[in-house]
N, C-alpha and C positions, 0 to 999 in steps of 0.2 A: 503496500502499500503505498503513497507514492502521495503526503500531503501539497506538491504541490500542485500534479494533478484531478483537484477537483474533489477531494472523498468523500467517505461516510461515514457513519456510524456504521451500517450492512457492511461496509467492507476489512473494518477497523472487527465486527461480531466472525467474518468468518476469517481474518487472518488469529484470532483467539481459538475458534473454534478447530485450527486446524494448528492448535498447538502442538509441539510434541507431545506423547504421554507416558518417554522414560521417564520425565525430568519432575517432581519435586514443586520447584518453584522454574518462574519460568522469568527469564528477564526478557525485557520489553522497550527500546530500545529507536530515537528518535536520530537520524544521521546529519550529516548539516545540508546534504541532497533533500531530503523535508524527506525521507525512505523512513518507513517506523516497519522498525523487524523483532520478529523471536524470536531468542535464545539464539544470537548470532554465530557465537562462540560452538556450536558443534557443528559447524562447514570451517569455523575461523578458529582454532585452539588458545593460536595462540593474542587474539586477538586483546587488548584494554581496553575492557564496558567502562573504565570512567571519561574514555575522551571522549563519550558522542556526546551529541547535547544535551537530549531530555532522557534519562534509563531514570524505573520504574521496573519494581516485583512483583510478580503477582504469584499466590496460592495457589494450591488447588484451588481451596477455597474461594479465597475474591474470582477466580478462573473461571469457578458458575457460576456468583454471584454476576458477575459481566452477562454468563450464559445468559442467565434466568432472569435480568429485566435490566432494563432502554433504561432506569435512572445514570447508575454505577456505568456502563456503558460511555453515555455520554458524556458526564462528568471526569473519563478520559480523555476521551475524544480531545475533550474542548480543552484540557492539561497539553492535550499535544500538540492541541491547534497555537498555543497561545505561546507554547515555547516556542515552535515553527518560527511564527511570529515576531514576536523576537529578539531576534537577531540582532538586531544593531543596538538598541535599549544592551542586554546583554555589553554586548562589546565595551561601549561603553562605560558601565558600568565602571567592568572589569580592567580597562586603563585610564581613569578616574582617578 
């Protein structure tokens, strides 16, 4: 899912539903190109998750809550959008 390409809550829901079942805690990250990924360290084991623009961890409980209710899913979606749209503000605050 890419936030640069008119994302939707349904896309986020689908991304979360397709998260690997083998993990108990999932890392949802937003890269600097607007791409939202789940568990990128599975494909790239040496990746440093702290280098992403935004990161949140989902437990199986929170993953089920997101799958069942629209309010938690909308909350995560809005936080991803805020993080994506605040790029310039974050850079100014960091360098100021």
